[in-house]
Phi, psi and omega in degrees: 000131181282123180294146181283127179262116181266171178294327178296322179293317178297317179296324179294314183286345176267309185278336179298305177298325178294318177296321178296321177296321176296322178294320178294318178296330179299320183262348184267326182290142180273337180267138184294327181295315179296322178295319178295319177295323177295322178294319176297319177297319178297315182294324178295318177294325175295322177297321177295321178295320177298318179295323179291334179269017177062042175236074185294327180296316178295323178295316179294319178295324179297320181283313187284312187279305187281302182294325182275294188287307186292322178294326175296323176297318177299317180294322176297320178296319178297320179291326179287316182286319183109132183288320185268012180288124182289144178278141179282134179266002180276130180279106183274339180253125181292134180072021183296318182292323180293316179297320179296319178297318178296318179296320179295317178297320177296318179295319178296321178295317177298320178295319180294317179294322179295316179293321179295318180292328178285332181281333182271128177090175182266134179289134182286327180083172182268346185298311182293320180293317179294323178292331182291322183255354176100010179147172184290316181294318179296324178295314178298319180296318181292325180284317183292315184263010178235279186289321185248031185293320181291318177296322179295315180291322177295322176296319177298316178296322179296317180294319179295318178296319179295319178295318178296317178296322178295320178293322179293318180291328181281341181279117179266131178286137179285122182269347181219168180289153179294141181282123179257172178295323178295319178295321177296318179296319178296322178294323177296317179293327177294315177296327178291321181288325184270320186241355180077018179288133182298126185282344182278187179286158180289151180294145177286156179286148176077013181278133182053037178237170181275356180228155178240091184206151178289345177270002180256120179290148178286154179245138177282166182303335178274002178095353180281160184273138174264103184294337181285354185276350180244153181291143178295330178296314178295324179294318180292327178280348183071029184261014180262161177292143182302115184293326181293314179296318179296320178295325178294318178297318180292324178297322177296320179295316178297321179296319178295321179294316179295322178295318178296323179291321178294316178298321180294320178294320178298319179295320179296321179291323180290328180273000180285126184287011178304000000 
């Protein structure tokens, strides 16, 4: 007799390997962004499996709570910490590797016992349980707020304590007074008095120059180049206009202006009736 293949079985053999691939990618990828995306892929496949097993409430909670809210929290943490921030290889907690090894062995043991208990005997299924309480949502409510109410409340307290501790650890105490506008002005004047640093704003690019571009250094009234007018990033990349060539062009313009001014003065002196 050919066994009947149901939609739940098809969904399991499709989404099961995909969920397993997402779990492997979560721990295998070296970049945090790829790991977060693998975790989201894993949760979506779990939601499909819940829906195939006639557990619509769990499927919706998996998508809305875990894939939506918790994954957004992970992304916020990644943005705060930084994607390209290198991980420290120094072991700051004594016995960290030993504790991690014990935890991994415990997780593998729990997984093996879970698979073994599920493989032995006939599965009862969700149909009888849902019929007993009147539906999937009612069944979950009766179990969470009845049989497992203490475990549920302890888990909630643990999560709240962990969130509070994370906020306390992330909050850095201010060691100095906040910098005000008056303090910045006083610091500029101090640097001007001690080192001769100009207290005003830096010159804009392209000022008194033949070009108007952020890659063009500004020229001072005497024709010399103002190095503070261009970005250090552009200077290091060599993407700025050649300051020597630009200074030469400006010097020619200044020379022409000075020659014209000198000729005008000579003409005025020759025409003077003295």
